[in-house]
C-alpha positions as CSV (number, residue, x, y, z in Angstrom):
1,L,12.2,-50.0,14.6
2,D,15.2,-51.4,12.8
3,T,12.9,-54.0,11.4
4,Y,10.5,-51.5,10.0
5,I,13.2,-49.3,8.4
6,Q,14.7,-52.5,6.8
7,R,11.3,-53.4,5.3
8,G,10.9,-49.9,3.9
9,K,14.2,-50.1,2.2
10,Q,13.3,-53.4,0.8
11,Y,9.8,-52.1,-0.4
12,Q,11.6,-49.1,-2.0
13,Q,13.8,-51.2,-3.9
14,T,11.4,-53.7,-5.1
15,G,8.3,-51.3,-5.5
16,K,6.9,-49.9,-8.7
17,P,8.9,-47.4,-10.4
18,T,8.2,-43.7,-9.9
19,A,6.4,-42.2,-13.0
20,T,8.4,-39.4,-14.8
21,P,6.6,-36.1,-14.4
22,I,5.2,-34.5,-17.5
23,P,6.7,-31.1,-18.4
24,E,4.3,-28.1,-18.4
25,P,3.5,-26.9,-22.0
26,D,4.8,-23.5,-23.2
27,P,1.9,-20.9,-22.8
28,A,2.9,-19.2,-26.1
29,E,2.8,-22.5,-28.1
30,V,-0.8,-23.2,-26.5
31,A,-2.0,-19.8,-27.4
32,A,-0.7,-20.1,-30.9
33,F,-2.3,-23.5,-31.3
34,L,-5.7,-22.2,-30.1
35,D,-5.6,-19.3,-32.4
36,Q,-4.9,-21.6,-35.4
37,V,-7.9,-23.8,-34.3
38,E,-10.1,-20.9,-34.1
39,G,-9.0,-19.5,-37.4
40,L,-9.7,-23.0,-39.1
41,T,-13.0,-23.1,-37.5
42,R,-14.0,-19.6,-38.7
43,Q,-12.9,-20.3,-42.3
44,A,-14.9,-23.6,-42.3
45,V,-18.1,-21.7,-41.1
46,V,-17.5,-19.1,-43.8
47,N,-17.1,-21.8,-46.5
48,L,-20.3,-23.4,-45.4
49,D,-22.3,-20.1,-45.6
50,K,-20.8,-19.0,-48.9
51,P,-23.3,-19.6,-51.8
52,T,-22.1,-21.8,-54.7
53,K,-20.8,-19.6,-57.4
54,K,-23.1,-19.5,-60.4
55,D,-22.1,-19.6,-64.0
56,A,-22.0,-15.9,-65.2
57,R,-23.1,-16.8,-68.5
58,H,-26.9,-16.7,-68.8
59,P,-28.4,-20.0,-70.0
60,R,-30.5,-18.4,-72.9
61,R,-27.5,-16.2,-74.2
62,D,-26.3,-18.7,-77.0
63,E,-29.9,-19.3,-77.9
64,V,-30.7,-15.6,-78.1
65,C,-27.7,-15.0,-80.3
66,A,-28.6,-17.8,-82.5
67,W,-32.0,-16.2,-83.3
68,V,-30.2,-13.3,-85.0
69,Q,-28.6,-15.6,-87.4
70,Q,-32.2,-17.4,-87.9
71,A,-33.8,-13.9,-88.6
72,G,-31.7,-13.4,-91.8
73,A,-31.5,-10.1,-93.5
74,D,-34.6,-8.6,-91.8
75,G,-32.9,-8.9,-88.4
76,I,-34.5,-8.9,-85.0
77,T,-35.2,-6.4,-82.3
78,V,-34.7,-6.8,-78.6
79,A,-38.6,-6.5,-78.1
80,D,-38.9,-9.5,-80.5
81,V,-36.4,-11.4,-78.4
82,R,-38.1,-10.7,-75.0
83,D,-41.5,-11.5,-76.5
84,R,-40.2,-14.8,-77.9
85,L,-38.7,-15.8,-74.7
86,T,-41.7,-15.0,-72.7
87,R,-43.8,-17.3,-75.0
88,Q,-41.3,-20.2,-75.2
89,Y,-40.4,-20.1,-71.4
90,P,-43.5,-18.7,-69.7
91,G,-42.3,-19.5,-66.1
92,E,-38.9,-17.9,-66.6
93,K,-38.2,-14.2,-66.2
94,P,-36.6,-13.0,-69.4
95,P,-33.2,-11.1,-69.4
96,S,-33.3,-7.3,-69.3
97,D,-33.1,-5.2,-72.6
98,T,-29.6,-4.1,-71.4
99,A,-28.4,-7.7,-71.0
100,I,-29.5,-8.7,-74.5
101,Q,-28.1,-5.5,-76.0
102,N,-24.7,-6.3,-74.4
103,W,-24.6,-9.9,-75.6
104,Y,-25.2,-8.7,-79.1
105,A,-22.6,-5.8,-78.7
106,D,-20.0,-8.5,-77.6
107,H,-20.7,-11.0,-80.3
108,P,-18.3,-10.7,-83.4
109,N,-21.0,-11.7,-85.8
110,I,-23.8,-9.4,-84.7
111,T,-24.1,-5.8,-85.9
112,K,-26.8,-3.1,-85.7
113,P,-27.0,-1.5,-89.2
114,R,-30.3,0.5,-88.2
115,R,-31.9,1.6,-85.1
116,G,-33.1,-1.1,-82.8
117,T,-32.5,-4.0,-85.4
118,Y,-29.7,-6.5,-85.0
119,V,-28.4,-8.5,-88.1
120,W,-26.0,-11.4,-88.4
121,I,-22.9,-11.1,-90.4
122,N,-20.5,-13.9,-91.6
123,E,-17.4,-11.8,-91.1
124,T,-16.3,-8.6,-89.6
125,P,-17.3,-5.8,-92.1
126,N,-14.7,-3.6,-93.5
127,T,-16.0,-0.6,-95.2
128,Q,-12.6,0.9,-96.3
129,D,-11.0,0.0,-99.5
130,P,-7.4,-0.6,-98.9
131,T,-6.7,1.0,-102.3
132,T,-8.4,4.2,-101.7
133,T,-6.7,7.4,-100.4
134,D,-9.9,8.7,-98.9
135,P,-10.6,7.1,-95.5
136,A,-14.0,8.4,-95.4
137,A,-15.3,8.1,-98.9
138,A,-18.2,5.9,-98.3
139,V,-19.8,7.5,-95.2
140,S,-22.7,9.8,-95.1
141,D,-22.6,13.7,-95.3
142,E,-23.9,13.9,-91.8
143,V,-20.8,11.7,-90.6
144,K,-18.3,13.6,-92.7
145,E,-19.5,16.9,-91.1
146,L,-18.9,15.5,-87.6
147,L,-15.6,13.7,-88.3
148,P,-13.2,16.7,-87.8
149,A,-14.8,17.6,-84.4
150,A,-15.0,13.9,-83.3
151,I,-11.2,13.3,-84.2
152,E,-10.2,16.5,-82.4
153,L,-12.1,15.6,-79.3
154,L,-11.0,12.0,-79.2
155,V,-7.2,12.7,-79.9
156,S,-7.0,15.7,-77.7
157,T,-8.4,13.7,-74.7
158,Q,-6.9,10.5,-75.7
159,F,-10.0,8.9,-74.5
160,G,-12.1,6.9,-77.0
161,S,-15.4,6.8,-75.1
162,A,-18.6,6.4,-77.2
163,S,-20.7,7.9,-74.5
164,M,-18.4,10.9,-74.1
165,L,-18.5,11.5,-77.9
166,Q,-22.3,11.2,-77.9
167,R,-22.6,13.7,-75.0
168,K,-20.2,16.3,-76.3
169,L,-21.5,16.3,-80.0
170,R,-25.0,15.8,-78.9
171,I,-25.8,13.1,-81.4
172,T,-27.6,9.9,-81.5
173,W,-26.0,6.6,-80.3
174,D,-26.4,5.1,-83.9
175,L,-24.5,8.1,-85.4
176,T,-21.8,7.9,-82.7
177,N,-21.2,4.2,-83.6
178,Q,-21.0,5.2,-87.3
179,I,-18.4,7.9,-86.6
180,L,-16.3,5.5,-84.4
181,N,-16.5,2.7,-86.8
182,T,-15.3,5.1,-89.7
183,L,-12.4,6.2,-87.4
184,E,-11.6,2.5,-86.7
185,N,-11.3,1.7,-90.4
186,A,-9.1,4.7,-90.8
187,G,-6.8,3.5,-88.0
188,I,-7.5,6.5,-85.7
189,V,-9.2,4.5,-82.9
190,G,-9.1,0.8,-82.0
191,P,-11.9,-1.8,-82.2
192,A,-14.8,-1.8,-79.7
193,D,-14.4,-3.9,-76.6
194,G,-17.8,-4.1,-75.1
195,S,-18.5,-1.2,-72.9
196,K,-14.8,-0.2,-72.6
197,A,-13.5,2.9,-74.3
198,R,-11.6,2.4,-77.5
199,D,-7.9,3.0,-77.8
200,V,-6.9,6.1,-79.5
201,L,-4.1,5.3,-81.8
202,I,-3.2,8.8,-83.0
203,R,-1.0,11.0,-80.8
204,N,-1.7,14.7,-80.0
205,D,1.3,15.8,-82.1
206,Q,-0.4,14.0,-85.2
207,L,-3.7,15.9,-84.7
208,D,-3.2,18.7,-87.2
209,E,-1.8,16.5,-89.9
210,I,-5.0,14.2,-89.5
211,L,-7.4,17.0,-89.4
212,Q,-6.0,18.4,-92.6
213,Q,-7.1,15.0,-94.2
214,Y,-10.7,15.3,-93.0
215,R,-11.6,18.9,-93.2
216,H,-12.1,18.9,-96.8
217,L,-14.7,16.1,-96.3
218,R,-17.3,18.6,-94.9
219,P,-20.1,19.0,-97.3
220,Q,-20.1,22.4,-98.8
221,P,-23.3,24.5,-98.6
222,R,-25.2,24.4,-101.9
223,R,-24.8,27.5,-104.0
224,T,-28.1,28.9,-105.1
225,A,-28.7,30.9,-108.3
226,R,-29.0,34.6,-108.0
227,G,-32.4,35.7,-107.0
228,D,-33.3,32.3,-105.6
229,P,-34.8,32.9,-102.3
230,H,-33.8,29.3,-101.3
């Protein structure tokens, strides 16, 4: 027995070292790591499924705007543009009327002097003579008659919306734009910015003073001779 005990002690001294035990991981750290891996995996799947972002600018936009310049003084209509696109690109769906109108409205060199026709201009038109004291001297009688009501509506609401003005005054879109352009030249509203409402540059407390300048522009009824049935 002593012999076996002695041999055991010798084996214990000369045997292989005992391995150090691995500490147990913290459950909270394991859970946090798994959550992180799951989040990265989910994000990778989303990125794979996400379609590639397309260029918001239509490939025919610049070409369509250039056609206005090529048309010269006669201008071009949206119907002409769509017809030309259909003929030149038969396998391609042409942009909508609204899209083409928005492209032209956003372009600084394209204007719409008459209904439905777009014309190219080399610079921003300025119908106001800086030396004149009459801010609406060159506008039509129809515009002059509507200016006071338009000014009162825009200044009192502090909202330069073309659609609101058209709806309240019950006028055409072209006439609405003429009024707003006249008021822009007079410094009452700011310039157009796409489909956004224009800034109103006059305060409410200035309204009466401004109206005094415009009320005299209303065309007076024509006086007829006595006895004239008309």
